[in-house]
SERO-4910 file (N, C-alpha, C, O; in steps of 0.05 Angstrom, whole numbers):
BEGIN
 pado doro    nc1    nc2    nc3   cac1   cac2   cac3    cc1    cc2    cc3    oc1    oc2    oc3
  Met    A  -1589  -1681    390  -1581  -1703    402  -1597  -1733    405  -1610  -1737    425
  Cys    A  -1594  -1751    385  -1609  -1779    383  -1599  -1808    397  -1611  -1828    404
  Leu    A  -1573  -1801    398  -1561  -1824    419  -1539  -1818    440  -1517  -1808    436
  Met    A  -1548  -1826    459  -1523  -1820    479  -1520  -1836    502  -1538  -1841    517
  Ala    A  -1494  -1845    505  -1494  -1871    542  -1474  -1854    549  -1462  -1838    534
  Trp    A  -1469  -1857    582  -1458  -1845    593  -1458  -1867    620  -1476  -1882    627
  Ala    A  -1430  -1862    632  -1418  -1879    651  -1415  -1852    682  -1404  -1830    680
  Leu    A  -1424  -1860    702  -1414  -1848    726  -1411  -1865    744  -1424  -1885    749
  Gly    A  -1382  -1850    760  -1369  -1862    777  -1368  -1898    769  -1374  -1914    786
  Gln    A  -1361  -1905    748  -1347  -1931    748  -1321  -1936    731  -1318  -1959    724
  Asp    A  -1302  -1918    724  -1278  -1920    722  -1270  -1907    742  -1281  -1886    748
  Pro    A  -1241  -1920    760  -1226  -1905    774  -1212  -1885    762  -1210  -1865    776
  Ala    A  -1206  -1884    748  -1186  -1860    735  -1204  -1835    725  -1196  -1812    726
  Ala    A  -1230  -1842    715  -1246  -1825    702  -1275  -1824    713  -1289  -1845    709
  Pro    A  -1287  -1803    725  -1314  -1812    743  -1335  -1802    716  -1360  -1800    717
  Leu    A  -1319  -1796    694  -1349  -1793    676  -1340  -1793    651  -1324  -1775    645
  Trp    A  -1349  -1810    632  -1351  -1823    600  -1380  -1813    591  -1401  -1813    604
  Val    A  -1374  -1805    566  -1398  -1794    558  -1392  -1804    519  -1375  -1796    503
  Ala    A  -1408  -1820    516  -1412  -1824    479  -1433  -1811    468  -1451  -1809    484
  Ala    A  -1437  -1801    447  -1464  -1796    438  -1456  -1784    402  -1435  -1772    395
  Asn    A  -1481  -1792    385  -1488  -1777    360  -1510  -1760    364  -1530  -1764    379
  Arg    A  -1506  -1738    347  -1532  -1722    351  -1539  -1735    320  -1525  -1747    303
  Asp    A  -1568  -1728    320  -1574  -1736    283  -1596  -1710    283  -1609  -1700    302
  Glu    A  -1596  -1703    259  -1614  -1676    252  -1615  -1670    228  -1597  -1679    215
  Gln    A  -1640  -1651    213  -1632  -1647    194  -1609  -1634    179  -1600  -1615    190
  Trp    A  -1599  -1642    157  -1575  -1635    138  -1572  -1608    138  -1552  -1596    145
  Asp    A  -1592  -1600    131  -1600  -1563    130  -1604  -1549    151  -1606  -1525    148
  Arg    A  -1606  -1556    172  -1597  -1539    202  -1579  -1529    207  -1563  -1546    215
  Pro    A  -1571  -1508    206  -1542  -1497    209  -1539  -1498    235  -1555  -1492    252
  Thr    A  -1511  -1507    235  -1496  -1509    270  -1468  -1504    267  -1452  -1499    249
  Leu    A  -1468  -1506    292  -1429  -1495    294  -1415  -1520    313  -1425  -1527    334
  Pro    A  -1393  -1532    302  -1382  -1548    311  -1373  -1551    338  -1380  -1530    348
  Leu    A  -1357  -1568    360  -1353  -1565    383  -1337  -1533    381  -1324  -1526    362
  His    A  -1342  -1515    406  -1327  -1501    409  -1329  -1484    432  -1353  -1485    438
  Ala    A  -1317  -1467    451  -1322  -1450    470  -1330  -1425    462  -1317  -1409    449
  Trp    A  -1357  -1424    473  -1377  -1400    472  -1390  -1383    498  -1388  -1394    520
  Thr    A  -1403  -1356    498  -1397  -1350    520  -1429  -1349    522  -1441  -1346    500
  Leu    A  -1444  -1352    545  -1474  -1350    547  -1481  -1313    549  -1463  -1296    553
  Pro    A  -1508  -1308    544  -1509  -1281    548  -1503  -1273    581  -1492  -1252    587
  Gln    A  -1510  -1288    596  -1511  -1280    621  -1475  -1287    636  -1467  -1278    657
  Gly    A  -1466  -1295    627  -1435  -1297    628  -1429  -1330    629  -1446  -1347    633
  Gly    A  -1406  -1334    627  -1399  -1365    635  -1397  -1377    610  -1412  -1377    591
  Thr    A  -1370  -1391    614  -1360  -1408    583  -1378  -1436    578  -1381  -1451    597
  Val    A  -1387  -1440    559  -1403  -1468    550  -1380  -1473    527  -1372  -1458    510
  Trp    A  -1373  -1498    532  -1360  -1522    511  -1378  -1540    495  -1381  -1561    506
  Ser    A  -1390  -1537    474  -1404  -1554    462  -1413  -1542    426  -1415  -1519    417
  Gly    A  -1417  -1566    413  -1432  -1555    388  -1459  -1532    394  -1467  -1526    417
  Arg    A  -1468  -1525    374  -1489  -1510    378  -1506  -1504    361  -1494  -1501    340
  Asp    A  -1524  -1502    359  -1550  -1506    342  -1551  -1470    334  -1555  -1452    351
  Ala    A  -1547  -1467    313  -1544  -1442    298  -1569  -1427    293  -1569  -1402    292
  Gln    A  -1588  -1440    290  -1619  -1430    283  -1627  -1419    312  -1624  -1395    316
  Ala    A  -1639  -1436    333  -1643  -1428    358  -1627  -1422    378  -1637  -1408    396
  Gly    A  -1603  -1428    381  -1579  -1416    398  -1575  -1437    418  -1552  -1438    426
  Gly    A  -1592  -1455    428  -1589  -1469    444  -1567  -1493    440  -1553  -1488    421
  Ser    A  -1558  -1518    452  -1543  -1549    444  -1551  -1562    452  -1568  -1555    468
  Trp    A  -1547  -1592    449  -1554  -1611    458  -1539  -1626    477  -1547  -1645    491
  Leu    A  -1517  -1616    477  -1499  -1636    496  -1478  -1625    495  -1461  -1624    478
  Ala    A  -1479  -1609    528  -1454  -1579    531  -1446  -1586    567  -1457  -1593    588
  Phe    A  -1423  -1580    557  -1399  -1576    590  -1402  -1545    595  -1401  -1529    577
  Gly    A  -1404  -1538    621  -1405  -1503    625  -1388  -1502    652  -1390  -1519    669
  Ser    A  -1373  -1480    652  -1358  -1481    663  -1360  -1471    695  -1341  -1461    707
  Ala    A  -1383  -1475    706  -1389  -1477    734  -1390  -1509    740  -1397  -1518    762
  Gly    A  -1382  -1528    712  -1378  -1556    728  -1401  -1572    727  -1408  -1589    744
  Arg    A  -1415  -1563    701  -1451  -1571    704  -1444  -1581    669  -1431  -1571    650
  Val    A  -1466  -1610    675  -1464  -1620    640  -1502  -1616    641  -1516  -1613    661
  Ala    A  -1512  -1618    607  -1533  -1623    604  -1529  -1635    579  -1511  -1631    563
  Met    A  -1552  -1653    579  -1552  -1671    553  -1583  -1673    542  -1601  -1674    559
  Leu    A  -1587  -1673    524  -1617  -1663    520  -1623  -1683    487  -1607  -1677    469
  Thr    A  -1643  -1703    483  -1651  -1723    461  -1681  -1713    462  -1693  -1707    483
  Asn    A  -1691  -1710    437  -1724  -1708    430  -1739  -1730    440  -1725  -1747    453
  Val    A  -1760  -1735    439  -1777  -1757    444  -1788  -1755    418  -1790  -1733    406
  Arg    A  -1797  -1786    407  -1803  -1792    375  -1833  -1794    383  -1844  -1806    401
  Ala    A  -1842  -1779    366  -1880  -1780    366  -1885  -1782    336  -1870  -1772    319
  Trp    A  -1912  -1797    328  -1920  -1807    303  -1953  -1797    311  -1966  -1808    329
  Pro    A  -1965  -1778    295  -1947  -1759    277  -1932  -1747    291  -1927  -1757    314
  Pro    A  -1921  -1725    283  -1897  -1705    290  -1911  -1683    304  -1928  -1670    291
  Glu    A  -1905  -1676    333  -1923  -1657    343  -1910  -1618    335  -1887  -1609    333
  Pro    A  -1932  -1608    333  -1936  -1581    319  -1914  -1576    345  -1910  -1585    367
  Ala    A  -1901  -1555    325  -1875  -1541    338  -1886  -1525    354  -1907  -1513    348
  Gln    A  -1869  -1522    384  -1871  -1502    410  -1853  -1477    396  -1836  -1480    378
  Asp    A  -1861  -1448    410  -1844  -1433    410  -1809  -1438    427  -1786  -1437    417
  Arg    A  -1817  -1443    448  -1786  -1457    454  -1776  -1473    447  -1783  -1496    444
  Ser    A  -1753  -1462    441  -1730  -1489    439  -1721  -1507    461  -1714  -1502    484
  Arg    A  -1725  -1533    447  -1715  -1549    477  -1684  -1545    477  -1675  -1555    498
  Gly    A  -1664  -1535    460  -1641  -1528    465  -1636  -1508    487  -1615  -1507    501
  Ser    A  -1657  -1491    488  -1651  -1469    521  -1645  -1484    535  -1624  -1480    547
  Leu    A  -1660  -1509    542  -1663  -1525    572  -1634  -1526    571  -1626  -1513    591
  Val    A  -1613  -1536    556  -1591  -1542    566  -1577  -1512    569  -1571  -1509    593
  Thr    A  -1571  -1494    556  -1562  -1472    565  -1574  -1461    592  -1557  -1452    608
  Ala    A  -1600  -1460    600  -1604  -1454    623  -1598  -1466    643  -1594  -1453    664
  Trp    A  -1595  -1489    643  -1573  -1510    668  -1548  -1501    668  -1535  -1507    688
  Leu    A  -1537  -1485    647  -1504  -1483    649  -1501  -1458    661  -1481  -1454    674
  Ser    A  -1518  -1439    657  -1518  -1419    665  -1502  -1414    701  -1511  -1424    722
  Pro    A  -1486  -1402    699  -1468  -1395    729  -1481  -1371    746  -1476  -1367    770
  Glu    A  -1498  -1358    731  -1515  -1334    742  -1534  -1348    770  -1536  -1340    793
  Asp    A  -1545  -1370    759  -1563  -1378    780  -1556  -1408    782  -1552  -1419    760
  Leu    A  -1553  -1424    806  -1542  -1455    798  -1566  -1463    818  -1563  -1462    842
  Pro    A  -1593  -1470    803  -1612  -1486    822  -1613  -1522    817  -1610  -1537    798
  Thr    A  -1618  -1525    847  -1628  -1560    837  -1640  -1572    819  -1659  -1560    809
  Trp    A  -1633  -1594    810  -1649  -1604    783  -1678  -1604    801  -1698  -1599    787
  Ala    A  -1682  -1607    819  -1717  -1604    822  -1730  -1581    817  -1751  -1578    804
  Glu    A  -1709  -1557    830  -1714  -1525    828  -1727  -1519    798  -1749  -1509    791
  Phe    A  -1695  -1533    778  -1699  -1528    753  -1728  -1538    740  -1744  -1524    726
  Ala    A  -1731  -1562    747  -1760  -1581    733  -1781  -1552    748  -1798  -1546    732
  His    A  -1781  -1541    765  -1806  -1523    775  -1801  -1506    758  -1823  -1503    748
  Arg    A  -1784  -1491    746  -1784  -1464    740  -1789  -1464    703  -1795  -1444    690
  His    A  -1785  -1494    691  -1788  -1492    669  -1813  -1511    662  -1812  -1534    669
  Asp    A  -1837  -1498    647  -1862  -1513    639  -1860  -1534    621  -1855  -1532    597
  Pro    A  -1867  -1561    635  -1862  -1582    609  -1876  -1586    590  -1871  -1602    572
  Met    A  -1898  -1571    591  -1912  -1564    564  -1910  -1544    545  -1927  -1541    527
  Ala    A  -1886  -1527    549  -1876  -1508    538  -1858  -1520    523  -1841  -1504    515
  Tyr    A  -1856  -1541    516  -1834  -1550    502  -1845  -1577    485  -1863  -1591    495
  Asn    A  -1837  -1582    461  -1832  -1611    453  -1827  -1635    465  -1804  -1639    473
  Gly    A  -1845  -1654    467  -1829  -1676    472  -1798  -1677    475  -1782  -1667    459
  Cys    A  -1791  -1692    499  -1756  -1689    505  -1750  -1702    527  -1766  -1708    545
  Asn    A  -1720  -1710    527  -1707  -1716    550  -1681  -1699    558  -1665  -1693    540
  Val    A  -1678  -1694    578  -1665  -1675    595  -1649  -1691    615  -1659  -1702    635
  Val    A  -1621  -1692    608  -1596  -1705    633  -1586  -1679    648  -1576  -1661    636
  Leu    A  -1590  -1678    677  -1584  -1651    685  -1551  -1665    704  -1553  -1686    717
  Gly    A  -1529  -1651    704  -1516  -1670    717  -1494  -1644    724  -1483  -1630    707
  Asp    A  -1490  -1641    762  -1469  -1628    771  -1444  -1641    780  -1444  -1659    796
  Val    A  -1424  -1632    770  -1403  -1660    781  -1388  -1652    806  -1374  -1667    820
  Leu    A  -1393  -1625    808  -1382  -1612    842  -1400  -1619    863  -1393  -1612    886
  Gln    A  -1433  -1636    857  -1445  -1639    881  -1447  -1670    873  -1465  -1681    885
  Gly    A  -1435  -1683    860  -1444  -1707    845  -1471  -1713    844  -1482  -1734    852
  Arg    A  -1481  -1695    835  -1511  -1696    826  -1526  -1698    802  -1528  -1679    787
  Trp    A  -1539  -1721    797  -1544  -1724    762  -1582  -1736    762  -1590  -1756    775
  Ala    A  -1592  -1726    751  -1622  -1732    741  -1619  -1729    717  -1603  -1719    701
  Trp    A  -1650  -1747    716  -1661  -1752    686  -1694  -1743    684  -1709  -1756    698
  Leu    A  -1705  -1723    667  -1716  -1711    665  -1733  -1715    643  -1720  -1716    622
  Thr    A  -1762  -1720    637  -1776  -1721    612  -1803  -1711    616  -1813  -1712    638
  Asn    A  -1816  -1699    593  -1840  -1692    594  -1864  -1694    577  -1883  -1680    570
  Arg    A  -1851  -1727    574  -1870  -1748    561  -1874  -1774    581  -1857  -1783    596
  Asp    A  -1901  -1784    576  -1905  -1806    594  -1884  -1831    589  -1886  -1844    569
  Pro    A  -1866  -1837    608  -1846  -1859    593  -1850  -1880    604  -1833  -1895    613
  Gly    A  -1877  -1883    603  -1890  -1916    602  -1888  -1931    637  -1871  -1923    653
  Pro    A  -1901  -1945    640  -1905  -1961    667  -1888  -1967    681  -1888  -1963    705
  Ala    A  -1870  -1978    666  -1841  -1992    679  -1832  -1967    690  -1828  -1964    714
  Leu    A  -1827  -1945    671  -1811  -1926    692  -1832  -1906    711  -1824  -1897    732
  Ala    A  -1859  -1899    701  -1873  -1883    707  -1879  -1895    736  -1881  -1880    755
  Asp    A  -1882  -1920    739  -1896  -1931    766  -1878  -1942    778  -1887  -1956    796
  Asp    A  -1848  -1944    777  -1821  -1946    793  -1821  -1926    815  -1826  -1902    809
  Pro    A  -1816  -1932    840  -1819  -1917    865  -1794  -1895    862  -1794  -1878    880
  Ala    A  -1773  -1893    843  -1745  -1879    840  -1756  -1859    820  -1738  -1844    813
  Thr    A  -1779  -1854    808  -1789  -1834    788  -1805  -1821    802  -1825  -1831    812
  Glu    A  -1797  -1797    803  -1817  -1774    823  -1833  -1754    797  -1825  -1756    774
  Arg    A  -1850  -1740    801  -1871  -1725    784  -1861  -1696    805  -1867  -1690    828
  Val    A  -1844  -1684    787  -1836  -1661    797  -1836  -1630    787  -1813  -1622    787
  Gly    A  -1850  -1615    781  -1858  -1591    769  -1876  -1600    735  -1873  -1589    713
  Gly    A  -1889  -1619    742  -1908  -1633    717  -1886  -1654    698  -1895  -1669    682
  Trp    A  -1851  -1653    703  -1842  -1674    695  -1839  -1699    709  -1838  -1702    734
  Trp    A  -1838  -1717    688  -1826  -1747    707  -1796  -1741    708  -1785  -1728    690
  Ala    A  -1783  -1753    730  -1759  -1749    734  -1750  -1772    758  -1765  -1782    774
  Arg    A  -1720  -1778    754  -1709  -1792    774  -1671  -1787    778  -1653  -1779    762
  Glu    A  -1670  -1792    795  -1638  -1782    804  -1619  -1809    791  -1622  -1833    789
  Leu    A  -1603  -1795    787  -1585  -1825    770  -1562  -1832    792  -1544  -1816    796
  Pro    A  -1564  -1855    804  -1538  -1861    820  -1515  -1868    803  -1519  -1860    780
  Pro    A  -1491  -1881    807  -1465  -1888    797  -1486  -1910    775  -1509  -1919    775
  Gly    A  -1469  -1912    763  -1478  -1924    741  -1471  -1926    711  -1452  -1911    705
  Val    A  -1482  -1942    691  -1482  -1932    663  -1512  -1940    647  -1527  -1958    641
  Tyr    A  -1509  -1915    644  -1543  -1907    628  -1541  -1900    598  -1520  -1894    586
  Ala    A  -1566  -1903    588  -1560  -1894    553  -1591  -1885    548  -1611  -1894    560
  Leu    A  -1593  -1863    528  -1618  -1855    519  -1617  -1855    484  -1597  -1863    471
  Ser    A  -1641  -1845    473  -1648  -1842    452  -1672  -1824    448  -1673  -1801    458
  Asn    A  -1689  -1833    434  -1715  -1817    430  -1740  -1832    443  -1763  -1832    435
  Ala    A  -1731  -1841    459  -1753  -1850    478  -1745  -1856    508  -1720  -1855    511
  Ala    A  -1758  -1862    528  -1748  -1867    558  -1727  -1873    560  -1718  -1889    543
  Leu    A  -1710  -1861    583  -1684  -1883    601  -1683  -1906    595  -1701  -1921    599
  Asp    A  -1654  -1916    582  -1654  -1936    582  -1673  -1959    570  -1673  -1983    576
  Thr    A  -1695  -1942    547  -1714  -1964    528  -1688  -1981    517  -1667  -1970    512
  Pro    A  -1694  -2008    513  -1677  -2022    499  -1679  -2026    479  -1688  -2048    473
  Trp    A  -1671  -2004    455  -1674  -2004    434  -1644  -2019    416  -1622  -2011    423
  Pro    A  -1646  -2035    397  -1617  -2050    394  -1585  -2030    393  -1563  -2040    397
  Lys    A  -1591  -1997    383  -1571  -1981    386  -1560  -1975    411  -1536  -1970    415
  Leu    A  -1586  -1973    436  -1581  -1966    455  -1561  -1991    465  -1539  -1988    476
  Arg    A  -1573  -2014    460  -1550  -2037    477  -1525  -2039    466  -1506  -2046    480
  Arg    A  -1522  -2034    439  -1502  -2041    417  -1486  -2014    437  -1465  -2016    450
  Leu    A  -1496  -2000    436  -1469  -1972    452  -1465  -1969    480  -1447  -1956    490
  Lys    A  -1489  -1986    496  -1482  -1986    526  -1453  -2008    526  -1432  -2003    537
  Ser    A  -1460  -2037    508  -1442  -2054    518  -1410  -2036    504  -1388  -2035    515
  Ala    A  -1415  -2026    483  -1385  -2009    474  -1369  -1995    499  -1345  -1995    504
  Leu    A  -1392  -1980    514  -1380  -1962    535  -1371  -1982    556  -1348  -1980    564
  Asp    A  -1387  -2003    566  -1380  -2028    582  -1353  -2043    576  -1342  -2059    591
  Gln    A  -1346  -2038    556  -1319  -2048    542  -1306  -2037    549  -1289  -2046    564
  Ala    A  -1308  -2004    542  -1282  -1982    536  -1280  -1979    569  -1259  -1969    577
  Leu    A  -1296  -1984    585  -1289  -1978    615  -1273  -1998    631  -1264  -1994    653
  Ala    A  -1272  -2023    613  -1251  -2045    621  -1224  -2043    603  -1206  -2060    605
  Thr    A  -1223  -2024    587  -1192  -2024    571  -1182  -1999    582  -1193  -1977    585
  Pro    A  -1159  -2007    589  -1136  -1989    605  -1122  -1966    584  -1116  -1943    589
  Arg    A  -1121  -1979    564  -1110  -1954    543  -1136  -1931    532  -1153  -1940    517
  Val    A  -1137  -1908    538  -1154  -1895    535  -1164  -1886    503  -1186  -1878    496
  Asp    A  -1141  -1891    488  -1139  -1892    462  -1152  -1911    452  -1166  -1907    432
  Ala    A  -1150  -1938    466  -1168  -1955    452  -1193  -1954    461  -1212  -1961    447
  Ala    A  -1198  -1943    488  -1225  -1943    496  -1241  -1927    475  -1262  -1936    465
  Cys    A  -1228  -1900    466  -1235  -1889    450  -1245  -1898    420  -1264  -1888    406
  Cys    A  -1229  -1915    415  -1235  -1925    388  -1258  -1944    389  -1272  -1949    369
  Thr    A  -1263  -1957    418  -1287  -1973    413  -1305  -1961    415  -1324  -1973    405
  Leu    A  -1311  -1941    424  -1332  -1921    433  -1337  -1913    401  -1357  -1921    389
  Leu    A  -1317  -1898    390  -1326  -1885    360  -1340  -1909    337  -1359  -1906    322
  Glu    A  -1324  -1932    339  -1328  -1958    322  -1368  -1961    323  -1384  -1962    305
  Ala    A  -1375  -1960    362  -1400  -1969    350  -1411  -1948    346  -1430  -1952    331
  Leu    A  -1407  -1922    354  -1431  -1891    342  -1432  -1890    314  -1450  -1877    304
  Arg    A  -1410  -1904    295  -1406  -1897    270  -1419  -1929    262  -1419  -1934    237
  Thr    A  -1428  -1947    278  -1437  -1972    264  -1471  -1961    247  -1490  -1949    256
  His    A  -1464  -1970    226  -1494  -1963    206  -1512  -1996    197  -1508  -2015    181
  Val    A  -1530  -1988    217  -1554  -2013    208  -1573  -2010    179  -1595  -2001    184
  Pro    A  -1570  -2014    157  -1595  -2005    138  -1614  -2018    135  -1612  -2042    130
  Ser    A  -1642  -2003    137  -1658  -2019    134  -1680  -2001    116  -1681  -1976    118
  Ala    A  -1697  -2016    101  -1721  -1992     87  -1745  -1993    106  -1768  -1990     96
  Asp    A  -1742  -1996    128  -1762  -1989    146  -1747  -1961    163  -1729  -1962    180
  Val    A  -1760  -1938    154  -1752  -1913    176  -1758  -1923    209  -1738  -1915    221
  Gly    A  -1766  -1929    218  -1775  -1935    246  -1753  -1962    253  -1741  -1962    274
  Gln    A  -1750  -1976    240  -1730  -1997    249  -1700  -1988    248  -1684  -1997    265
  His    A  -1693  -1968    226  -1670  -1959    222  -1666  -1935    247  -1643  -1932    256
  Leu    A  -1686  -1921    256  -1684  -1903    277  -1676  -1926    299  -1653  -1925    306
  Glu    A  -1687  -1940    307  -1686  -1960    330  -1660  -1970    328  -1645  -1971    348
  Ser    A  -1653  -1978    307  -1631  -2000    307  -1608  -1994    300  -1592  -2012    304
  Ser    A  -1595  -1965    288  -1577  -1962    271  -1562  -1935    296  -1577  -1916    299
  Pro    A  -1540  -1936    309  -1529  -1922    308  -1520  -1898    296  -1520  -1877    309
  Tyr    A  -1513  -1898    273  -1508  -1879    255  -1530  -1885    233  -1536  -1905    219
  Val    A  -1543  -1849    239  -1568  -1850    220  -1563  -1843    193  -1547  -1825    189
  His    A  -1575  -1855    170  -1572  -1834    145  -1595  -1840    129  -1597  -1861    116
  Leu    A  -1613  -1822    129  -1639  -1820    106  -1635  -1806     83  -1644  -1784     84
  Pro    A  -1626  -1811     65  -1621  -1786     40  -1647  -1780     37  -1648  -1755     38
  Glu    A  -1667  -1788     33  -1694  -1789     27  -1709  -1761     38  -1724  -1745     26
  Arg    A  -1698  -1763     62  -1704  -1741     87  -1689  -1715     91  -1698  -1693     97
  Arg    A  -1664  -1724     86  -1647  -1703     87  -1632  -1703    114  -1619  -1684    122
  Tyr    A  -1635  -1716    121  -1637  -1729    156  -1615  -1742    167  -1607  -1753    146
  Gly    A  -1599  -1750    186  -1582  -1762    196  -1564  -1758    217  -1574  -1743    234
  Thr    A  -1539  -1767    224  -1522  -1766    243  -1505  -1741    227  -1500  -1740    202
  Arg    A  -1498  -1721    248  -1489  -1696    240  -1463  -1692    250  -1446  -1675    244
  Ser    A  -1461  -1716    271  -1433  -1714    294  -1433  -1735    310  -1454  -1746    318
  Ser    A  -1414  -1741    316  -1403  -1753    352  -1385  -1745    366  -1363  -1735    360
  Leu    A  -1393  -1750    383  -1374  -1741    408  -1367  -1755    434  -1384  -1767    447
  Ile    A  -1342  -1753    441  -1339  -1777    462  -1322  -1755    488  -1304  -1739    482
  Ala    A  -1329  -1758    511  -1322  -1737    536  -1314  -1759    556  -1323  -1782    559
  Arg    A  -1288  -1744    571  -1280  -1765    589  -1277  -1747    604  -1274  -1727    590
  Trp    A  -1276  -1738    631  -1272  -1724    654  -1252  -1745    675  -1262  -1766    684
  Asp    A  -1227  -1739    681  -1213  -1754    698  -1203  -1744    727  -1211  -1723    736
  Arg    A  -1185  -1760    739  -1194  -1752    765  -1166  -1731    779  -1157  -1729    802
  Ala    A  -1159  -1719    752  -1144  -1694    755  -1157  -1671    751  -1146  -1649    752
  Gly    A  -1182  -1677    744  -1200  -1652    739  -1198  -1645    700  -1206  -1624    690
  Thr    A  -1186  -1666    685  -1181  -1653    663  -1216  -1670    645  -1224  -1693    647
  Leu    A  -1226  -1649    632  -1238  -1654    618  -1239  -1648    588  -1244  -1626    579
  Thr    A  -1235  -1671    575  -1223  -1679    540  -1248  -1686    527  -1261  -1706    532
  Leu    A  -1256  -1662    504  -1279  -1674    488  -1270  -1676    461  -1252  -1662    453
  Thr    A  -1283  -1695    446  -1272  -1699    421  -1296  -1705    400  -1311  -1725    400
  Glu    A  -1296  -1683    383  -1320  -1685    364  -1311  -1686    338  -1294  -1672    328
  Trp    A  -1326  -1706    327  -1323  -1716    301  -1350  -1703    288  -1371  -1705    300
  Thr    A  -1348  -1691    268  -1375  -1674    242  -1364  -1689    217  -1341  -1689    209
  Tyr    A  -1386  -1702    207  -1392  -1712    185  -1403  -1702    157  -1423  -1688    159
  Ala    A  -1392  -1706    131  -1409  -1689    114  -1433  -1710    105  -1429  -1729     89
  Ser    A  -1453  -1706    116  -1471  -1725    117  -1489  -1736     98  -1507  -1752    102
  Pro    A  -1481  -1723     74  -1498  -1727     54  -1482  -1752     38  -1492  -1770     24
  Gln    A  -1460  -1749     44  -1439  -1768     37  -1438  -1800     47  -1424  -1818     37
  Gly    A  -1456  -1801     70  -1470  -1829     75  -1444  -1831     96  -1425  -1816     98
  Pro    A  -1453  -1859    112  -1428  -1872    135  -1405  -1885    119  -1388  -1897    133
  Ala    A  -1402  -1883     87  -1381  -1901     87  -1360  -1883     80  -1338  -1892     74
  Ala    A  -1368  -1840     82  -1349  -1827     90  -1341  -1817    119  -1324  -1800    124
  Ala    A  -1354  -1831    136  -1350  -1821    166  -1322  -1824    176  -1314  -1814    197
  Asp    A  -1306  -1838    161  -1275  -1843    170  -1264  -1822    162  -1242  -1820    174
  Arg    A  -1268  -1792    141  -1259  -1775    134  -1278  -1755    148  -1293  -1740    136
  Ala    A  -1277  -1755    174  -1296  -1734    185  -1275  -1710    195  -1252  -1715    200
  Asp    A  -1287  -1681    196  -1267  -1659    216  -1272  -1670    246  -1294  -1676    257
  Gln    A  -1248  -1671    255  -1246  -1680    284  -1241  -1650    303  -1230  -1629    297
  Arg    A  -1247  -1654    313  -1244  -1628    340  -1232  -1632    368  -1248  -1645    382
  Arg    A  -1214  -1627    380  -1210  -1638    405  -1205  -1607    422  -1194  -1587    414
  Ile    A  -1215  -1612    447  -1210  -1593    475  -1210  -1605    498  -1229  -1620    506
  Ser    A  -1186  -1599    512  -1177  -1600    534  -1183  -1585    553  -1171  -1564    549
  Ile    A  -1199  -1584    578  -1203  -1560    599  -1197  -1573    623  -1205  -1596    627
  Asp    A  -1178  -1557    644  -1180  -1564    666  -1202  -1547    676  -1203  -1523    675
  Trp    A  -1221  -1563    688  -1251  -1558    685  -1264  -1530    694  -1287  -1521    689
  Trp    A  -1236  -1514    713  -1252  -1492    728  -1222  -1474    718  -1218  -1452    728
  Gly    A  -1203  -1486    697  -1182  -1458    683  -1182  -1452    661  -1200  -1437    653
  Met    A  -1165  -1461    643  -1168  -1448    609  -1163  -1467    595  -1144  -1482    600
  Pro    A  -1179  -1470    573  -1177  -1498    555  -1153  -1490    534  -1147  -1467    527
  Thr    A  -1144  -1511    526  -1129  -1517    504  -1140  -1530    478  -1143  -1554    478
  Ser    A  -1145  -1518    456  -1157  -1534    433  -1136  -1545    405  -1114  -1535    400
  Ser    A  -1145  -1564    392  -1138  -1571    367  -1161  -1576    349  -1157  -1582    325
***
């Protein structure tokens, strides 16, 4: 997952909103949004990496959320044996429910390539951001940032946040665009109109001959020469009644952003501790 923004406790009608794009190699096998079961039990609602078995943004039956982005490095880091997507599923397991600090101590940050992990527990109302790469002095020297189990980490109070392939709220143009769209969506009374605002931002394509500039500026990434780009978009909303609605759009990525409006759409609505219905 390469771009996400989320709002905690900012909408009286819905304490959680998430809007996200997943960017990935076109040839990496992926399963779309669906309900699936962890090996140790417990239902997960998410898309899934069919190669390594993990996920990038997922909701669990124990009322937990995990979101993951890679931290961009140049030259690329040698691949580690452990998949970063396994951090997502580890947080969602209902068999054992550690605090985020306990989770950080249990997972060696050096065993994974560079990543950001957002860990949420909606039952406890606790959220945290963790990264295993130096986030820079603005965050590393901030008293709100802790070193926990080798990770840089900070708890997230109510607010609006965004992540891409750098540290929390790094002001890349595409982060600013998506955060602005989320602010607009939060001020929009109609849920369908709010979702349209977010989807429009997620599908915005800013072409550039410079790959680095494109990756920082364009919410919808399209790099056909690398067979890489935005594979899917997701909007999640959890309302005061306890209903979590997940809508995912999966793209025929080689066709490019011009074909984004012909994406396959899947929706799951969940009484987060009941039975889901899907379409």
